[in-house]
Wavefront OBJ file of the C-alpha trace (Angstrom):
o trace
v -26.245 -2.927 -0.240
v -23.477 -2.428 2.402
v -20.723 -5.095 2.485
v -19.233 -5.621 5.615
v -15.510 -6.260 4.459
v -13.589 -5.907 7.934
v -15.385 -8.238 10.068
v -12.279 -10.658 10.046
v -9.496 -7.993 10.626
v -6.730 -8.805 12.679
v -6.345 -7.480 15.955
v -3.258 -5.507 16.748
v -0.510 -7.581 18.314
v 1.714 -6.737 21.256
v 4.837 -5.139 20.226
v 6.916 -8.071 21.492
v 4.857 -10.554 19.000
v 6.598 -8.893 15.772
v 9.361 -11.112 16.560
v 7.189 -14.383 16.272
v 6.379 -13.687 12.606
v 8.633 -10.744 11.422
v 10.952 -12.141 8.356
v 11.666 -9.225 6.019
v 13.774 -11.393 4.248
v 11.133 -14.350 3.689
v 8.184 -11.828 3.430
v 9.364 -9.164 1.300
v 8.448 -6.208 3.286
v 8.895 -4.624 6.626
v 6.655 -1.632 7.826
v 7.217 0.954 11.015
v 4.213 2.900 11.198
v 3.137 1.239 14.786
v 5.387 0.086 17.689
v 4.560 -3.397 16.641
v 5.282 -2.939 12.688
v 2.633 -5.598 11.895
v -0.451 -5.559 10.030
v -3.388 -3.661 11.414
v -5.768 -5.194 8.814
v -6.128 -7.564 5.829
v -6.772 -6.242 2.377
v -10.125 -7.720 1.175
v -10.914 -8.716 -2.157
v -12.480 -5.666 -4.171
v -15.339 -6.715 -6.753
v -14.187 -3.444 -8.654
v -13.788 -3.883 -12.535
v -10.227 -2.563 -13.185
v -9.609 -0.691 -16.462
v -6.197 0.738 -17.543
v -6.097 4.457 -17.610
v -6.882 6.377 -20.783
v -3.574 7.371 -22.565
v -4.853 10.959 -22.603
v -5.523 11.140 -18.777
v -1.946 9.595 -17.800
v 1.130 9.786 -19.254
v 3.300 7.250 -17.746
v 4.740 5.003 -20.480
v 7.982 3.453 -19.030
v 7.952 0.156 -20.768
v 11.078 -1.021 -19.559
v 9.553 -0.656 -15.761
v 7.485 -3.619 -16.321
v 9.907 -5.886 -17.780
v 9.283 -9.585 -16.837
v 11.818 -10.963 -14.319
v 12.978 -7.276 -12.626
v 12.524 -6.425 -8.797
v 11.850 -3.491 -7.599
v 11.553 -1.926 -4.001
v 8.885 0.370 -3.063
v 9.463 2.904 -0.082
v 7.533 4.871 2.074
v 10.181 7.767 2.869
v 10.011 11.128 4.811
v 12.121 13.230 2.747
v 11.649 16.250 5.338
v 13.177 14.194 8.069
v 15.311 11.820 5.965
v 13.461 8.578 7.603
v 12.195 5.241 5.709
v 9.076 3.759 7.549
v 9.407 0.716 5.457
v 9.488 -1.184 2.341
v 8.214 -3.785 0.024
v 9.515 -5.760 -2.827
v 7.832 -5.412 -6.205
v 8.333 -8.431 -8.587
v 5.456 -7.332 -10.963
v 4.949 -4.130 -12.212
v 4.475 -1.429 -9.895
v 1.065 0.267 -9.791
v -1.291 1.993 -7.561
v -2.225 -0.598 -5.456
v 1.545 -0.629 -3.883
v 1.004 2.701 -1.919
v -2.691 1.907 -1.274
v -2.314 -1.852 0.283
v 0.843 -0.667 2.280
v -0.930 2.292 3.770
v -4.256 0.370 4.405
v -2.488 -2.704 5.951
v -0.152 -1.112 7.959
v -1.115 2.595 8.932
v -3.675 3.013 11.657
v -4.962 6.299 9.509
v -3.672 7.312 6.243
v -1.058 10.052 5.749
v -2.280 13.678 5.007
v -0.194 13.903 1.741
v 1.204 11.320 -0.749
v 3.664 12.151 -3.442
v 3.854 9.388 -5.916
v 4.728 9.095 -9.418
v 1.477 7.542 -10.374
v -0.921 10.097 -8.319
v -2.998 10.626 -11.615
v -4.703 7.550 -10.787
v -3.826 6.817 -7.328
v -6.481 8.769 -5.635
v -9.576 7.374 -7.696
v -8.222 3.865 -6.980
v -7.799 4.519 -3.045
v -11.247 5.942 -3.114
v -13.014 3.352 -4.897
v -11.805 0.761 -2.385
v -11.684 2.280 1.101
v -13.585 5.700 1.226
v -14.037 5.191 4.855
v -10.496 4.904 5.518
v -9.489 7.997 3.612
v -12.462 10.222 4.424
v -10.431 12.131 6.842
v -8.123 13.546 4.244
l 1 2 3 4 5 6 7 8 9 10 11 12 13 14 15 16 17 18 19 20 21 22 23 24 25 26 27 28 29 30 31 32 33 34 35 36 37 38 39 40 41 42 43 44 45 46 47 48 49 50 51 52 53 54 55 56 57 58 59 60 61 62 63 64 65 66 67 68 69 70 71 72 73 74 75 76 77 78 79 80 81 82 83 84 85 86 87 88 89 90 91 92 93 94 95 96 97 98 99 100 101 102 103 104 105 106 107 108 109 110 111 112 113 114 115 116 117 118 119 120 121 122 123 124 125 126 127 128 129 130 131 132 133 134 135 136 137
């Protein structure tokens, strides 16, 4: 059974409309993959059982990164050109949802390459949620 998850996606706003709803300090994020900087689509609620990766599959073990009350910043950064395309504030543990959700919500098409420190689980996470978005990779 195919489920239509994007029938209620937002229309892409005019570039001037960002001023009406753009508030990085309040929203905790700002992305500039498009001229208007706004969301292109909403993130659906996925009916996928999530499990923690097997310790043998992924060696990410930094318990201090998940301390309660710690805030981090997730950046989309192009090291070749030295340009930051945007950010969002992470108030809980960083995870594979951070690059996936920001790419899906704010990019018209996914990037060809993503270098991320949790890539051992990022690809599976993304493909299990939005295969059609990522099929061009």
